[in-house]
C-alpha positions as YAML, in Angstrom:
chain: A
units: angstrom
residues:
- id: 1
  name: MET
  ca: [71.55, 8.68, 90.27]
- id: 2
  name: ARG
  ca: [67.52, 7.35, 89.82]
- id: 3
  name: ILE
  ca: [65.96, 10.90, 88.60]
- id: 4
  name: HIS
  ca: [61.95, 10.92, 88.47]
- id: 5
  name: PHE
  ca: [60.01, 14.07, 86.25]
- id: 6
  name: ILE
  ca: [56.63, 14.63, 87.43]
- id: 7
  name: ILE
  ca: [54.42, 16.27, 84.91]
- id: 8
  name: HIS
  ca: [50.41, 15.84, 84.46]
- id: 9
  name: SER
  ca: [50.94, 15.12, 80.74]
- id: 10
  name: LEU
  ca: [53.55, 15.31, 77.83]
- id: 11
  name: ILE
  ca: [51.38, 17.26, 75.44]
- id: 12
  name: ALA
  ca: [52.84, 19.94, 73.51]
- id: 13
  name: GLY
  ca: [53.86, 22.99, 75.76]
- id: 14
  name: GLY
  ca: [56.21, 25.10, 76.82]
- id: 15
  name: ALA
  ca: [57.22, 23.19, 80.04]
- id: 16
  name: GLU
  ca: [56.31, 19.90, 78.49]
- id: 17
  name: ARG
  ca: [59.51, 20.73, 75.92]
- id: 18
  name: VAL
  ca: [61.83, 21.69, 78.81]
- id: 19
  name: LEU
  ca: [60.64, 18.62, 80.92]
- id: 20
  name: VAL
  ca: [61.74, 16.42, 77.99]
- id: 21
  name: LEU
  ca: [64.92, 18.38, 76.80]
- id: 22
  name: ILE
  ca: [66.28, 18.09, 80.41]
- id: 23
  name: SER
  ca: [65.79, 14.87, 81.12]
- id: 24
  name: SER
  ca: [66.74, 13.52, 77.50]
- id: 25
  name: PHE
  ca: [70.14, 15.58, 78.17]
- id: 26
  name: LEU
  ca: [70.40, 13.51, 82.20]
- id: 27
  name: ALA
  ca: [69.59, 10.07, 80.50]
- id: 28
  name: ASN
  ca: [72.67, 10.62, 78.53]
- id: 29
  name: LYS
  ca: [74.94, 11.55, 80.94]
- id: 30
  name: ASN
  ca: [74.03, 7.99, 82.44]
- id: 31
  name: TYR
  ca: [71.63, 9.20, 84.73]
- id: 32
  name: ASP
  ca: [69.01, 6.96, 85.78]
- id: 33
  name: VAL
  ca: [65.76, 9.46, 84.19]
- id: 34
  name: THR
  ca: [62.28, 8.52, 84.31]
- id: 35
  name: ILE
  ca: [59.31, 10.76, 83.38]
- id: 36
  name: ILE
  ca: [56.35, 9.93, 85.20]
- id: 37
  name: THR
  ca: [52.76, 11.63, 84.19]
- id: 38
  name: PHE
  ca: [49.22, 10.89, 85.14]
- id: 39
  name: SER
  ca: [47.88, 10.95, 81.68]
- id: 40
  name: ASN
  ca: [48.69, 8.97, 78.63]
- id: 41
  name: GLU
  ca: [48.77, 12.04, 76.01]
- id: 42
  name: ASN
  ca: [52.18, 12.43, 75.05]
- id: 43
  name: ASP
  ca: [53.36, 15.15, 71.84]
- id: 44
  name: TYR
  ca: [57.17, 13.71, 71.59]
- id: 45
  name: GLN
  ca: [58.72, 10.83, 70.75]
- id: 46
  name: LEU
  ca: [61.30, 9.40, 73.52]
- id: 47
  name: PRO
  ca: [64.73, 8.14, 73.01]
- id: 48
  name: GLU
  ca: [65.08, 4.51, 74.20]
- id: 49
  name: ASN
  ca: [66.77, 5.33, 76.98]
- id: 50
  name: LEU
  ca: [64.67, 7.40, 78.89]
- id: 51
  name: LYS
  ca: [61.38, 5.91, 80.44]
- id: 52
  name: GLN
  ca: [57.74, 6.91, 81.03]
- id: 53
  name: ILE
  ca: [54.98, 5.47, 83.70]
- id: 54
  name: VAL
  ca: [51.56, 6.75, 83.08]
- id: 55
  name: LEU
  ca: [49.83, 6.64, 86.93]
- id: 56
  name: ASN
  ca: [46.14, 6.95, 86.12]
- id: 57
  name: LYS
  ca: [44.39, 3.90, 87.60]
- id: 58
  name: ARG
  ca: [42.46, 5.37, 90.13]
- id: 59
  name: LYS
  ca: [39.46, 7.68, 88.69]
- id: 60
  name: LEU
  ca: [37.94, 10.11, 91.18]
- id: 61
  name: LYS
  ca: [35.78, 13.36, 90.22]
- id: 62
  name: ASN
  ca: [38.56, 15.47, 91.67]
- id: 63
  name: LYS
  ca: [41.72, 14.69, 89.60]
- id: 64
  name: THR
  ca: [44.67, 16.42, 92.17]
- id: 65
  name: LEU
  ca: [43.67, 13.91, 94.90]
- id: 66
  name: GLN
  ca: [43.46, 11.41, 92.02]
- id: 67
  name: ASN
  ca: [46.77, 12.01, 91.35]
- id: 68
  name: PHE
  ca: [47.82, 12.12, 94.81]
- id: 69
  name: LEU
  ca: [46.64, 8.48, 95.75]
- id: 70
  name: ASN
  ca: [48.35, 7.04, 92.44]
- id: 71
  name: LEU
  ca: [51.43, 8.80, 92.99]
- id: 72
  name: LYS
  ca: [51.58, 7.66, 97.06]
- id: 73
  name: ALA
  ca: [50.03, 3.83, 95.98]
- id: 74
  name: PHE
  ca: [53.29, 3.90, 92.87]
- id: 75
  name: TYR
  ca: [55.97, 5.22, 95.50]
- id: 76
  name: LYS
  ca: [54.25, 2.53, 98.26]
- id: 77
  name: LYS
  ca: [56.71, 0.16, 97.09]
- id: 78
  name: LYS
  ca: [60.14, 1.12, 98.12]
- id: 79
  name: GLU
  ca: [61.95, -0.19, 95.35]
- id: 80
  name: GLN
  ca: [60.11, 1.97, 92.97]
- id: 81
  name: ARG
  ca: [61.21, 5.43, 94.79]
- id: 82
  name: PRO
  ca: [63.49, 7.47, 92.82]
- id: 83
  name: ASP
  ca: [66.67, 9.40, 94.95]
- id: 84
  name: VAL
  ca: [65.34, 12.60, 93.47]
- id: 85
  name: ILE
  ca: [62.12, 13.58, 92.08]
- id: 86
  name: VAL
  ca: [61.80, 16.84, 89.85]
- id: 87
  name: SER
  ca: [58.09, 18.32, 89.55]
- id: 88
  name: PHE
  ca: [57.03, 20.89, 86.98]
- id: 89
  name: ILE
  ca: [53.99, 22.96, 87.66]
- id: 90
  name: THR
  ca: [52.16, 24.39, 90.60]
- id: 91
  name: LEU
  ca: [49.53, 21.46, 91.58]
- id: 92
  name: ASN
  ca: [51.69, 18.88, 90.80]
- id: 93
  name: ASN
  ca: [54.31, 20.03, 93.04]
- id: 94
  name: LEU
  ca: [52.06, 19.95, 95.59]
- id: 95
  name: ILE
  ca: [51.27, 16.02, 95.51]
- id: 96
  name: SER
  ca: [55.09, 15.46, 94.76]
- id: 97
  name: ILE
  ca: [56.16, 17.38, 98.05]
- id: 98
  name: LEU
  ca: [53.08, 15.63, 100.01]
- id: 99
  name: VAL
  ca: [54.50, 12.54, 98.97]
- id: 100
  name: ALA
  ca: [58.14, 12.82, 98.60]
- id: 101
  name: LYS
  ca: [57.92, 13.80, 102.59]
- id: 102
  name: LEU
  ca: [55.80, 10.85, 103.38]
- id: 103
  name: TYR
  ca: [58.55, 8.21, 101.83]
- id: 104
  name: LYS
  ca: [61.41, 10.91, 102.38]
- id: 105
  name: ILE
  ca: [62.59, 11.06, 98.77]
- id: 106
  name: LYS
  ca: [64.25, 14.46, 98.07]
- id: 107
  name: ILE
  ca: [62.33, 16.80, 95.99]
- id: 108
  name: ILE
  ca: [63.38, 19.65, 93.30]
- id: 109
  name: VAL
  ca: [60.08, 21.83, 92.40]
- id: 110
  name: SER
  ca: [60.09, 23.80, 89.79]
- id: 111
  name: GLU
  ca: [58.16, 26.83, 89.05]
- id: 112
  name: HIS
  ca: [57.35, 27.71, 84.94]
- id: 113
  name: ASN
  ca: [55.42, 30.91, 85.87]
- id: 114
  name: SER
  ca: [55.51, 34.29, 87.57]
- id: 115
  name: HIS
  ca: [54.24, 34.29, 91.11]
- id: 116
  name: LEU
  ca: [52.00, 37.21, 90.43]
- id: 117
  name: ARG
  ca: [49.79, 33.91, 87.81]
- id: 118
  name: ALA
  ca: [48.01, 31.32, 89.59]
- id: 119
  name: GLN
  ca: [46.92, 28.20, 88.68]
- id: 120
  name: SER
  ca: [43.37, 27.30, 89.03]
- id: 121
  name: PRO
  ca: [41.83, 27.26, 91.59]
- id: 122
  name: ARG
  ca: [43.97, 30.33, 92.70]
- id: 123
  name: LEU
  ca: [43.99, 29.68, 96.44]
- id: 124
  name: LEU
  ca: [45.16, 25.89, 96.55]
- id: 125
  name: THR
  ca: [48.00, 27.76, 94.31]
- id: 126
  name: LYS
  ca: [48.71, 30.52, 96.70]
- id: 127
  name: ILE
  ca: [48.54, 27.98, 99.78]
- id: 128
  name: THR
  ca: [51.24, 25.66, 97.76]
- id: 129
  name: ARG
  ca: [53.58, 28.05, 97.01]
- id: 130
  name: ARG
  ca: [53.48, 30.01, 100.39]
- id: 131
  name: ALA
  ca: [52.68, 26.54, 102.87]
- id: 132
  name: PHE
  ca: [54.06, 23.74, 101.44]
- id: 133
  name: TYR
  ca: [56.96, 25.29, 98.83]
- id: 134
  name: PRO
  ca: [59.29, 25.73, 102.03]
- id: 135
  name: MET
  ca: [59.29, 21.87, 102.69]
- id: 136
  name: SER
  ca: [61.10, 21.35, 99.53]
- id: 137
  name: ASP
  ca: [64.94, 20.48, 99.12]
- id: 138
  name: ILE
  ca: [64.94, 23.72, 96.24]
- id: 139
  name: VAL
  ca: [62.68, 25.64, 94.77]
- id: 140
  name: THR
  ca: [63.74, 26.66, 90.45]
- id: 141
  name: VAL
  ca: [61.79, 29.69, 89.49]
- id: 142
  name: LEU
  ca: [62.93, 30.75, 85.79]
- id: 143
  name: THR
  ca: [63.82, 34.89, 86.81]
- id: 144
  name: LYS
  ca: [65.23, 36.63, 89.24]
- id: 145
  name: TYR
  ca: [61.78, 38.75, 89.42]
- id: 146
  name: ASP
  ca: [60.37, 35.51, 91.93]
- id: 147
  name: LEU
  ca: [63.64, 34.89, 94.08]
- id: 148
  name: GLY
  ca: [62.49, 37.62, 96.44]
- id: 149
  name: TYR
  ca: [58.95, 36.29, 96.61]
- id: 150
  name: TYR
  ca: [60.54, 32.82, 97.80]
- id: 151
  name: ASN
  ca: [63.63, 34.17, 99.47]
- id: 152
  name: LYS
  ca: [60.98, 35.77, 101.90]
- id: 153
  name: ARG
  ca: [59.09, 32.29, 102.45]
- id: 154
  name: LYS
  ca: [62.09, 30.68, 103.55]
- id: 155
  name: CYS
  ca: [62.75, 28.34, 100.40]
- id: 156
  name: ASN
  ca: [66.04, 27.43, 98.72]
- id: 157
  name: THR
  ca: [65.44, 28.98, 95.20]
- id: 158
  name: ILE
  ca: [67.58, 28.85, 92.61]
- id: 159
  name: VAL
  ca: [67.26, 30.63, 89.18]
- id: 160
  name: MET
  ca: [67.11, 27.80, 86.51]
- id: 161
  name: SER
  ca: [66.50, 29.51, 83.11]
- id: 162
  name: ASN
  ca: [64.56, 27.00, 80.09]
- id: 163
  name: PRO
  ca: [67.07, 25.81, 77.30]
- id: 164
  name: VAL
  ca: [66.74, 27.01, 74.00]
- id: 165
  name: THR
  ca: [65.03, 23.71, 72.95]
- id: 166
  name: PHE
  ca: [66.58, 24.01, 68.87]
- id: 167
  name: GLU
  ca: [70.12, 24.70, 67.68]
- id: 168
  name: PRO
  ca: [70.92, 28.21, 66.74]
- id: 169
  name: LEU
  ca: [71.97, 28.42, 63.17]
- id: 170
  name: LYS
  ca: [75.08, 29.12, 62.38]
- id: 171
  name: ASN
  ca: [75.04, 31.02, 59.64]
- id: 172
  name: ILE
  ca: [71.90, 33.27, 58.59]
- id: 173
  name: SER
  ca: [70.76, 34.81, 55.46]
- id: 174
  name: ILE
  ca: [69.01, 37.93, 54.32]
- id: 175
  name: LYS
  ca: [65.12, 37.05, 54.72]
- id: 176
  name: GLU
  ca: [62.48, 39.06, 52.24]
- id: 177
  name: ASN
  ca: [59.62, 37.16, 52.97]
- id: 178
  name: LYS
  ca: [57.32, 39.40, 54.49]
- id: 179
  name: VAL
  ca: [56.22, 37.67, 57.25]
- id: 180
  name: ILE
  ca: [55.37, 38.60, 61.10]
- id: 181
  name: LEU
  ca: [54.91, 35.86, 63.16]
- id: 182
  name: ALA
  ca: [53.35, 35.39, 66.51]
- id: 183
  name: MET
  ca: [53.01, 32.01, 68.55]
- id: 184
  name: GLY
  ca: [50.83, 30.31, 70.97]
- id: 185
  name: ASN
  ca: [47.57, 28.67, 72.40]
- id: 186
  name: LEU
  ca: [45.06, 30.83, 70.37]
- id: 187
  name: ASN
  ca: [42.17, 29.90, 73.76]
- id: 188
  name: ARG
  ca: [44.71, 31.96, 75.73]
- id: 189
  name: TYR
  ca: [44.25, 34.75, 73.36]
- id: 190
  name: HIS
  ca: [44.27, 37.28, 76.44]
- id: 191
  name: HIS
  ca: [47.27, 36.02, 78.08]
- id: 192
  name: LYS
  ca: [49.67, 36.04, 74.26]
- id: 193
  name: GLY
  ca: [48.15, 39.67, 73.66]
- id: 194
  name: PHE
  ca: [46.60, 38.38, 69.85]
- id: 195
  name: ASP
  ca: [43.72, 40.47, 70.38]
- id: 196
  name: ASN
  ca: [45.74, 43.78, 71.41]
- id: 197
  name: LEU
  ca: [48.42, 42.49, 69.01]
- id: 198
  name: ILE
  ca: [45.62, 41.97, 65.80]
- id: 199
  name: SER
  ca: [44.30, 45.73, 66.30]
- id: 200
  name: LEU
  ca: [48.07, 47.61, 66.58]
- id: 201
  name: ILE
  ca: [49.14, 45.73, 63.89]
- id: 202
  name: SER
  ca: [46.15, 46.79, 61.21]
- id: 203
  name: PRO
  ca: [47.29, 50.39, 60.52]
- id: 204
  name: ILE
  ca: [50.86, 48.89, 59.50]
- id: 205
  name: LEU
  ca: [49.01, 46.07, 57.41]
- id: 206
  name: HIS
  ca: [47.33, 48.20, 56.06]
- id: 207
  name: SER
  ca: [50.45, 50.86, 54.68]
- id: 208
  name: ASN
  ca: [52.39, 47.63, 53.65]
- id: 209
  name: ARG
  ca: [50.16, 45.31, 51.99]
- id: 210
  name: ASP
  ca: [52.93, 42.90, 51.27]
- id: 211
  name: TRP
  ca: [53.85, 41.59, 54.32]
- id: 212
  name: VAL
  ca: [51.40, 38.86, 56.45]
- id: 213
  name: LEU
  ca: [50.41, 38.04, 60.17]
- id: 214
  name: LYS
  ca: [50.97, 34.15, 60.85]
- id: 215
  name: ILE
  ca: [49.70, 33.50, 63.73]
- id: 216
  name: VAL
  ca: [50.87, 29.73, 64.38]
- id: 217
  name: GLY
  ca: [48.93, 27.64, 67.36]
- id: 218
  name: SER
  ca: [45.37, 25.79, 67.61]
- id: 219
  name: GLY
  ca: [42.45, 26.75, 69.95]
- id: 220
  name: ASP
  ca: [38.77, 26.97, 68.34]
- id: 221
  name: THR
  ca: [37.54, 29.30, 70.67]
- id: 222
  name: GLY
  ca: [40.34, 31.61, 70.42]
- id: 223
  name: LEU
  ca: [40.36, 31.45, 66.66]
- id: 224
  name: ASN
  ca: [36.87, 32.63, 66.41]
- id: 225
  name: LYS
  ca: [37.23, 35.47, 69.07]
- id: 226
  name: LEU
  ca: [40.27, 36.46, 66.85]
- id: 227
  name: LYS
  ca: [38.39, 36.09, 63.74]
- id: 228
  name: LYS
  ca: [35.77, 38.38, 64.15]
- id: 229
  name: ILE
  ca: [38.44, 40.89, 64.99]
- id: 230
  name: VAL
  ca: [40.45, 40.43, 61.81]
- id: 231
  name: GLN
  ca: [36.92, 40.87, 60.05]
- id: 232
  name: ALA
  ca: [36.16, 43.77, 61.66]
- id: 233
  name: GLU
  ca: [39.89, 45.33, 61.15]
- id: 234
  name: ASN
  ca: [39.41, 44.06, 57.49]
- id: 235
  name: LEU
  ca: [42.53, 41.97, 57.69]
- id: 236
  name: LYS
  ca: [41.64, 38.57, 55.70]
- id: 237
  name: GLU
  ca: [44.03, 38.80, 53.10]
- id: 238
  name: GLN
  ca: [47.27, 39.82, 55.47]
- id: 239
  name: ILE
  ca: [46.77, 38.00, 58.65]
- id: 240
  name: ILE
  ca: [46.62, 34.21, 58.48]
- id: 241
  name: PHE
  ca: [45.83, 31.57, 61.19]
- id: 242
  name: THR
  ca: [48.48, 28.26, 60.52]
- id: 243
  name: GLY
  ca: [46.35, 26.60, 63.21]
- id: 244
  name: PHE
  ca: [49.25, 23.50, 65.18]
- id: 245
  name: SER
  ca: [52.50, 22.94, 63.12]
- id: 246
  name: ASN
  ca: [54.71, 20.22, 64.09]
- id: 247
  name: ASP
  ca: [57.53, 22.07, 61.81]
- id: 248
  name: VAL
  ca: [57.66, 25.14, 64.08]
- id: 249
  name: LYS
  ca: [61.51, 25.64, 63.07]
- id: 250
  name: LYS
  ca: [61.05, 25.83, 59.50]
- id: 251
  name: ILE
  ca: [58.28, 27.98, 59.64]
- id: 252
  name: MET
  ca: [60.48, 30.65, 61.85]
- id: 253
  name: ARG
  ca: [63.07, 30.53, 59.32]
- id: 254
  name: GLU
  ca: [60.73, 31.37, 56.82]
- id: 255
  name: SER
  ca: [59.47, 34.51, 58.74]
- id: 256
  name: ASP
  ca: [61.12, 37.47, 59.25]
- id: 257
  name: ILE
  ca: [60.04, 39.24, 62.25]
- id: 258
  name: PHE
  ca: [58.58, 37.68, 65.10]
- id: 259
  name: VAL
  ca: [56.75, 39.53, 67.63]
- id: 260
  name: LEU
  ca: [55.47, 38.50, 71.46]
- id: 261
  name: SER
  ca: [52.25, 40.40, 72.21]
- id: 262
  name: SER
  ca: [52.06, 38.56, 75.80]
- id: 263
  name: ARG
  ca: [50.24, 40.78, 78.81]
- id: 264
  name: PHE
  ca: [52.32, 38.22, 81.19]
- id: 265
  name: GLU
  ca: [54.86, 35.10, 80.30]
- id: 266
  name: GLY
  ca: [57.10, 32.73, 82.79]
- id: 267
  name: LEU
  ca: [60.30, 32.55, 80.22]
- id: 268
  name: PRO
  ca: [58.56, 32.89, 77.39]
- id: 269
  name: MET
  ca: [60.46, 29.47, 75.56]
- id: 270
  name: VAL
  ca: [59.28, 30.72, 71.92]
- id: 271
  name: LEU
  ca: [60.99, 33.81, 72.14]
- id: 272
  name: LEU
  ca: [63.85, 31.83, 72.42]
- id: 273
  name: GLU
  ca: [63.16, 29.65, 69.67]
- id: 274
  name: ALA
  ca: [62.80, 32.42, 67.32]
- id: 275
  name: MET
  ca: [65.70, 34.27, 68.40]
- id: 276
  name: SER
  ca: [67.49, 31.06, 67.89]
- id: 277
  name: GLN
  ca: [66.23, 30.51, 64.14]
- id: 278
  name: GLY
  ca: [67.52, 34.20, 63.00]
- id: 279
  name: MET
  ca: [63.91, 36.51, 63.07]
- id: 280
  name: ALA
  ca: [64.75, 39.96, 64.36]
- id: 281
  name: CYS
  ca: [62.22, 39.82, 67.85]
- id: 282
  name: ILE
  ca: [60.12, 42.02, 69.32]
- id: 283
  name: ALA
  ca: [58.81, 41.66, 72.46]
- id: 284
  name: PHE
  ca: [56.49, 43.66, 75.00]
- id: 285
  name: ASP
  ca: [58.86, 44.05, 78.20]
- id: 286
  name: CYS
  ca: [55.96, 41.89, 80.34]
- id: 287
  name: ILE
  ca: [56.43, 39.60, 83.51]
- id: 288
  name: THR
  ca: [58.98, 38.06, 83.09]
- id: 289
  name: GLY
  ca: [61.00, 36.75, 80.98]
- id: 290
  name: PRO
  ca: [62.07, 39.45, 77.55]
- id: 291
  name: SER
  ca: [64.10, 41.16, 79.47]
- id: 292
  name: GLU
  ca: [66.22, 38.48, 80.92]
- id: 293
  name: MET
  ca: [66.68, 37.63, 76.81]
- id: 294
  name: ILE
  ca: [66.67, 40.83, 74.89]
- id: 295
  name: VAL
  ca: [69.05, 43.54, 75.06]
- id: 296
  name: ASN
  ca: [67.66, 46.63, 73.67]
- id: 297
  name: ASP
  ca: [68.51, 47.77, 69.91]
- id: 298
  name: ASN
  ca: [71.29, 44.86, 70.34]
- id: 299
  name: ASN
  ca: [69.60, 41.33, 69.86]
- id: 300
  name: GLY
  ca: [66.07, 43.05, 69.83]
- id: 301
  name: LEU
  ca: [64.02, 45.19, 70.31]
- id: 302
  name: LEU
  ca: [62.25, 45.57, 74.11]
- id: 303
  name: ILE
  ca: [58.89, 47.69, 73.86]
- id: 304
  name: GLU
  ca: [57.63, 49.14, 77.35]
- id: 305
  name: ASN
  ca: [55.03, 46.87, 78.74]
- id: 306
  name: GLN
  ca: [51.26, 47.16, 76.60]
- id: 307
  name: ASN
  ca: [52.70, 50.42, 75.13]
- id: 308
  name: PHE
  ca: [50.94, 49.86, 71.72]
- id: 309
  name: ASP
  ca: [52.15, 53.03, 69.97]
- id: 310
  name: ALA
  ca: [55.53, 51.88, 70.96]
- id: 311
  name: MET
  ca: [55.22, 48.22, 69.67]
- id: 312
  name: LYS
  ca: [53.68, 49.82, 66.66]
- id: 313
  name: ASN
  ca: [56.92, 52.43, 66.10]
- id: 314
  name: GLY
  ca: [59.05, 48.86, 66.46]
- id: 315
  name: ILE
  ca: [57.87, 46.78, 64.04]
- id: 316
  name: GLU
  ca: [57.65, 49.86, 61.57]
- id: 317
  name: ARG
  ca: [61.28, 50.18, 62.21]
- id: 318
  name: LEU
  ca: [61.95, 46.55, 61.63]
- id: 319
  name: ILE
  ca: [59.37, 46.52, 58.26]
- id: 320
  name: GLN
  ca: [61.20, 49.53, 57.05]
- id: 321
  name: SER
  ca: [64.96, 48.54, 57.40]
- id: 322
  name: VAL
  ca: [66.25, 45.07, 56.04]
- id: 323
  name: ASP
  ca: [70.19, 45.59, 58.09]
- id: 324
  name: LEU
  ca: [68.28, 46.18, 61.60]
- id: 325
  name: ARG
  ca: [66.38, 42.65, 61.21]
- id: 326
  name: ASN
  ca: [69.76, 41.18, 59.91]
- id: 327
  name: ASN
  ca: [72.02, 42.87, 62.55]
- id: 328
  name: LEU
  ca: [69.58, 41.66, 64.99]
- id: 329
  name: ALA
  ca: [69.21, 38.45, 64.42]
- id: 330
  name: LEU
  ca: [73.04, 38.03, 64.28]
- id: 331
  name: ASN
  ca: [73.68, 39.72, 67.87]
- id: 332
  name: ALA
  ca: [70.54, 37.12, 68.77]
- id: 333
  name: ILE
  ca: [72.19, 34.14, 67.69]
- id: 334
  name: LYS
  ca: [75.04, 35.42, 69.35]
- id: 335
  name: SER
  ca: [73.34, 35.81, 73.10]
- id: 336
  name: LEU
  ca: [72.09, 32.41, 73.33]
- id: 337
  name: GLU
  ca: [75.13, 30.72, 75.14]
- id: 338
  name: LYS
  ca: [73.72, 30.67, 77.93]
- id: 339
  name: PHE
  ca: [70.59, 29.42, 77.49]
- id: 340
  name: ASP
  ca: [72.26, 26.59, 75.65]
- id: 341
  name: ILE
  ca: [71.25, 22.68, 76.72]
- id: 342
  name: GLU
  ca: [74.85, 21.93, 77.91]
- id: 343
  name: GLU
  ca: [75.06, 25.03, 79.93]
- id: 344
  name: ILE
  ca: [71.72, 24.77, 81.47]
- id: 345
  name: GLY
  ca: [71.95, 20.77, 81.53]
- id: 346
  name: GLY
  ca: [75.39, 21.60, 83.35]
- id: 347
  name: GLN
  ca: [73.28, 23.14, 86.30]
- id: 348
  name: TRP
  ca: [71.28, 20.82, 86.95]
- id: 349
  name: ILE
  ca: [73.80, 17.87, 87.48]
- id: 350
  name: THR
  ca: [75.62, 20.93, 89.52]
- id: 351
  name: ILE
  ca: [71.69, 20.55, 91.86]
- id: 352
  name: PHE
  ca: [71.24, 16.83, 92.03]
- id: 353
  name: GLU
  ca: [75.05, 16.05, 93.05]
- id: 354
  name: SER
  ca: [74.08, 19.02, 95.63]
- id: 355
  name: LEU
  ca: [71.62, 16.88, 96.88]
- id: 356
  name: ARG
  ca: [73.35, 13.66, 96.81]
- id: 357
  name: ASN
  ca: [76.42, 14.97, 99.32]
- id: 358
  name: LYS
  ca: [73.69, 15.91, 101.46]
...
């Protein structure tokens, strides 16, 4: 069975990591898998049995139209068409649906955001989800929260969680590094809630001078904005901006507490990763994702969405109790079986085989 995964590029990001992990899994299961991108930007080392084709010959000001025409031209040759297209991210999904219908190719579109969050331009995103998604064979969403929205629009919708990208630790040791960790693109600081996090954690750090907050991620615009908040809070020595890192796993293993301060999410990969690496995790119960991973006071702390006082109290509990941190970390690792790549990859195979038999 020939499967094409379509995404704009393979720059480092949650959806991109998921796509590479799933496509690699399928290639190892002897499926003929190719990744189609519209940019040659690539932060991933692909295995030899996984092909990538870059379609960027035609150059137009309107990138959506450019990508549509490049994909249409590529699939014009019948021998280059797959049995199934799997497209990631809304505007790529629009392009893929149109081309798939033109050439009668089966199409799965994969959403990696809540339906409440719209990719720019917002109107085109809304039109795509409402008018074009019902034309696809299957729509996958990350959480149960989105099922009703797409089912109401007569989409054949399946919840498909992201797999955890790191192998969970088998043994964890007591951590006393006194590091609180947050991660994400700094230019998306509003989305990630880093501005709020710095302000709410300020009194905690002033009372616990041996603890630090590390924020891992790139983005010059956001960095400048956040540094001003840090300076105003007089926390230059205790809030560290590390920049982008290729060794997230090591950073997580050397940190004690992971905090997800986001105002909204899809299914946050970074939270799954932190849970897998023996961290005690605390997250706002934002729309969507954290509540599908964390059972409060069992495998993490789940805080009422944007309740800053409750978040402060939760972080202080974690700082004060090594036993609480270790118990949450142990339970987090045990709770990740449903996010294992074998489990999620098996669900994808079931979908492909159902389409093969149609």
